[in-house]
C-alpha positions as CSV (number, residue, x, y, z in Angstrom):
1,X,14.3,-28.0,-7.5
2,X,11.1,-26.9,-5.7
3,X,8.2,-25.6,-7.8
4,X,8.2,-21.9,-8.3
5,X,5.5,-19.8,-6.7
6,X,3.0,-17.8,-8.8
7,X,2.8,-14.0,-8.8
8,X,-0.6,-12.6,-9.9
9,X,-1.7,-9.0,-10.2
10,X,-5.3,-8.0,-9.7
11,X,-5.9,-4.6,-11.4
12,X,-9.0,-3.6,-9.5
13,X,-11.4,-4.6,-6.7
14,X,-14.0,-5.5,-9.3
15,X,-11.7,-8.3,-10.4
16,X,-10.6,-9.6,-7.0
17,X,-13.1,-12.4,-6.8
18,X,-11.1,-14.0,-9.7
19,X,-7.8,-13.8,-7.8
20,X,-8.7,-14.6,-4.2
21,X,-6.5,-17.4,-2.9
22,X,-6.7,-18.6,0.7
23,X,-3.1,-19.7,0.5
24,X,-1.6,-16.5,-0.9
25,X,0.0,-13.4,0.6
26,X,-2.1,-10.5,-0.7
27,X,-0.3,-7.2,-1.1
28,X,-2.7,-4.2,-0.9
29,X,-1.5,-1.4,-3.1
30,X,-2.8,2.2,-3.2
31,X,0.2,4.4,-3.9
32,X,-1.7,7.7,-4.1
33,X,-2.2,7.7,-1.2
34,X,-3.6,5.2,1.3
35,X,-0.8,2.6,1.5
36,X,1.9,5.3,1.4
37,X,0.1,7.0,4.3
38,X,-0.2,3.7,6.3
39,X,3.5,3.1,6.0
40,X,4.2,6.6,7.0
41,X,2.0,6.3,10.1
42,X,3.9,3.3,11.3
43,X,7.2,4.9,10.5
44,X,6.2,7.6,12.9
45,X,5.1,5.3,15.7
46,X,1.4,4.5,15.3
47,X,0.6,1.5,17.4
48,X,-2.2,0.1,15.2
49,X,-4.6,1.2,12.5
50,X,-8.2,0.1,12.2
51,X,-9.3,0.2,8.6
52,X,-13.1,0.7,8.1
53,X,-15.1,0.6,4.9
54,X,-17.7,3.3,5.3
55,X,-17.8,7.0,6.3
56,X,-20.5,6.1,8.8
57,X,-18.3,3.6,10.6
58,X,-15.5,6.2,10.8
59,X,-17.9,8.7,12.2
60,X,-19.0,6.3,14.9
61,X,-15.3,5.7,15.9
62,X,-14.8,9.5,16.1
63,X,-17.8,9.8,18.4
64,X,-16.1,7.2,20.7
65,X,-13.0,9.3,20.9
66,X,-10.7,7.7,18.4
67,X,-8.2,9.6,16.2
68,X,-9.8,9.3,12.8
69,X,-8.4,9.8,9.3
70,X,-11.1,9.7,6.6
71,X,-11.5,11.0,3.1
72,X,-13.7,10.6,0.0
73,X,-12.5,11.5,-3.5
74,X,-9.3,12.8,-1.9
75,X,-11.1,15.4,0.4
76,X,-10.9,15.1,4.2
77,X,-14.3,14.2,5.7
78,X,-15.7,17.1,7.8
79,X,-15.7,15.1,11.1
80,X,-12.2,13.6,10.6
81,X,-9.0,14.6,12.4
82,X,-6.8,13.8,9.4
83,X,-7.1,13.4,5.7
84,X,-5.2,11.0,3.5
85,X,-1.9,12.8,2.9
86,X,1.1,10.9,4.2
87,X,2.2,14.3,5.5
88,X,-0.7,14.3,8.0
89,X,0.7,11.3,9.8
90,X,3.5,13.0,11.7
91,X,5.2,11.6,14.8
92,X,3.6,14.4,16.9
93,X,0.1,13.3,15.8
94,X,0.3,9.5,15.6
95,X,3.0,8.2,17.9
96,X,1.7,5.5,20.2
97,X,-1.8,6.1,18.9
98,X,-4.5,3.8,17.5
99,X,-5.8,5.3,14.3
100,X,-9.1,4.6,12.5
101,X,-8.7,5.0,8.8
102,X,-11.2,5.1,5.9
103,X,-10.4,5.9,2.3
104,X,-12.1,5.9,-1.1
105,X,-10.2,2.8,-2.3
106,X,-7.4,1.4,-0.2
107,X,-9.2,0.5,3.1
108,X,-12.0,-1.3,1.2
109,X,-9.4,-3.4,-0.6
110,X,-7.8,-4.4,2.7
111,X,-11.2,-5.6,4.0
112,X,-12.0,-7.5,0.7
113,X,-8.9,-9.6,1.1
114,X,-9.8,-11.1,4.5
115,X,-9.4,-14.9,4.8
116,X,-6.2,-14.8,2.8
117,X,-3.1,-16.4,4.3
118,X,-1.6,-13.0,5.0
119,X,-2.7,-9.5,4.0
120,X,0.1,-6.9,3.9
121,X,0.4,-3.2,2.8
122,X,2.7,-2.3,0.0
123,X,4.2,1.0,-1.2
124,X,7.4,2.2,-2.8
125,X,8.3,3.4,0.7
126,X,8.6,-0.2,2.0
127,X,9.3,-2.2,-1.2
128,X,12.5,-3.8,0.1
129,X,11.1,-4.8,3.4
130,X,8.0,-6.2,1.6
131,X,10.2,-8.2,-0.8
132,X,12.1,-9.7,2.2
133,X,8.8,-10.5,4.0
134,X,7.3,-12.3,1.0
135,X,10.4,-14.3,0.2
136,X,10.7,-15.5,3.8
137,X,7.1,-16.9,3.7
138,X,7.4,-18.8,0.5
139,X,3.7,-18.5,-0.6
140,X,1.9,-17.5,-3.8
141,X,1.5,-13.8,-4.1
142,X,-1.5,-11.7,-5.3
143,X,-0.7,-8.0,-5.7
144,X,-4.0,-6.3,-5.3
145,X,-4.3,-2.8,-6.8
146,X,-6.9,-0.7,-5.1
147,X,-7.3,1.4,-8.3
148,X,-9.9,4.1,-8.4
149,X,-13.6,3.2,-7.8
150,X,-13.1,-0.3,-9.3
151,X,-11.1,1.1,-12.2
152,X,-7.5,0.5,-13.4
153,X,-4.8,2.9,-12.1
154,X,-1.3,3.4,-13.5
155,X,0.4,4.2,-10.2
156,X,-0.7,1.0,-8.5
157,X,0.1,-1.1,-11.6
158,X,3.6,0.2,-12.0
159,X,4.2,-0.6,-8.3
160,X,2.9,-4.1,-9.0
161,X,5.5,-4.4,-11.8
162,X,8.3,-3.1,-9.6
163,X,7.5,-5.6,-6.8
164,X,7.1,-8.4,-9.3
165,X,10.5,-7.6,-10.8
166,X,12.1,-7.8,-7.4
167,X,10.4,-11.1,-6.6
168,X,11.4,-12.7,-9.9
169,X,15.0,-11.8,-9.2
170,X,14.9,-13.9,-6.1
171,X,14.4,-17.0,-8.1
172,X,11.5,-18.5,-6.2
173,X,8.7,-17.0,-8.2
174,X,7.2,-17.1,-11.7
175,X,4.6,-15.2,-13.7
176,X,1.3,-17.0,-14.4
177,X,-1.0,-14.3,-15.8
178,X,-1.0,-11.6,-18.4
179,X,-1.7,-8.9,-15.8
180,X,1.7,-9.6,-14.2
181,X,3.4,-9.4,-17.6
182,X,1.6,-6.1,-18.3
183,X,2.7,-4.7,-15.0
184,X,6.3,-5.7,-15.6
185,X,6.1,-4.1,-19.0
186,X,4.7,-0.8,-17.7
187,X,7.3,-0.7,-14.9
188,X,10.1,-1.2,-17.5
189,X,8.9,2.0,-19.2
190,X,8.2,4.0,-16.1
191,X,11.2,3.2,-13.9
192,X,13.7,5.4,-15.7
193,X,11.7,8.5,-14.6
194,X,8.7,7.6,-12.5
195,X,7.6,11.1,-11.8
196,X,7.6,12.0,-15.5
197,X,5.6,8.8,-16.3
198,X,3.1,9.4,-13.6
199,X,2.1,12.7,-15.2
200,X,-0.1,10.5,-17.4
201,X,-2.0,9.1,-14.5
202,X,-5.6,10.2,-13.8
203,X,-5.1,10.2,-10.0
204,X,-2.1,12.5,-10.4
205,X,-4.5,15.1,-12.0
206,X,-7.3,14.5,-9.4
207,X,-4.8,15.4,-6.7
208,X,-3.5,18.4,-8.6
209,X,-7.1,19.7,-9.1
210,X,-7.6,19.7,-5.3
211,X,-4.2,21.0,-4.4
212,X,-3.1,17.6,-2.9
213,X,-0.2,16.7,-5.2
214,X,2.6,17.8,-2.9
215,X,3.1,14.1,-2.0
216,X,4.1,12.8,-5.4
217,X,7.8,12.7,-5.0
218,X,7.5,11.3,-1.5
219,X,5.1,8.5,-2.5
220,X,7.5,7.3,-5.3
221,X,10.5,7.3,-3.0
222,X,11.8,3.8,-2.3
223,X,12.9,2.5,1.0
224,X,12.0,5.0,3.7
225,X,10.1,2.5,5.7
226,X,11.8,-0.7,7.0
227,X,8.5,-2.3,8.0
228,X,5.5,-4.3,6.7
229,X,2.1,-3.5,8.0
230,X,0.0,-6.6,8.3
231,X,-3.8,-6.9,8.7
232,X,-4.6,-9.3,11.5
233,X,-7.6,-9.6,13.8
234,X,-9.2,-6.6,12.1
235,X,-6.4,-4.2,12.6
236,X,-3.2,-3.3,10.9
237,X,0.0,-3.8,12.9
238,X,3.7,-4.1,12.4
239,X,5.1,-7.2,14.1
240,X,8.8,-6.5,13.2
241,X,11.1,-4.3,11.2
242,X,13.1,-5.3,8.2
243,X,16.0,-7.5,9.4
244,X,18.5,-6.3,6.7
245,X,17.9,-2.6,7.3
246,X,21.5,-1.6,6.9
247,X,21.7,-3.3,3.5
248,X,18.3,-2.1,2.1
249,X,17.7,1.3,3.5
250,X,20.1,4.1,2.3
251,X,17.3,6.6,3.1
252,X,16.5,5.3,6.6
253,X,18.0,8.5,8.1
254,X,15.0,10.3,6.8
255,X,12.6,8.4,9.0
256,X,10.4,10.7,11.1
257,X,11.0,13.7,9.0
């Protein structure tokens, strides 16, 4: 029997230097809301997304005529076309467009992970396609939680547990660190009623304070997006869609809504 592959979970960008692995698939996770928004943009036909780290970079792209989505602390930047809600990324707005994207946490995490074997975007929206993608590549996995300003976040960690659970069920993978075990344990508690559990999360209340919490149910819905956004040559693209769409995607008829 071949040696099983490790699953590691990095709880925040402040810890990522301890987890970087040139041979690993790194899954970037920012459930509320960046990675959910990225999956939605590609669901609705975006051709590519350019993640940038700073507001200044995003502003420069806007001045060059690009469609720009940018936020800080959840609030849309004054120069941007779009904020960070997945509901901003409709087919009418993003279809066949190149989008420049800058967020408080998620886009920085994407850029931190450069030089890994592969960097992909994960959300509940694409969890089955993501599982299929990872299994097909047979590589170590680092699930990189974007968190909140270098801090731990519940929503990203329960997703890490959900993904780790699915990968372990495939038989190729094993846990090698306490953070993976902790993620699995949190997911075992949360999965029976995720929306009730997420009421504990700080980010849920940040969004509520700013009237931005209409996305909660959507962001915790599994399998709307049969795709895996991948960071390659400084842009996010989708090379192919999930091959087993009919098996994995009972909600696929909702695409584009």
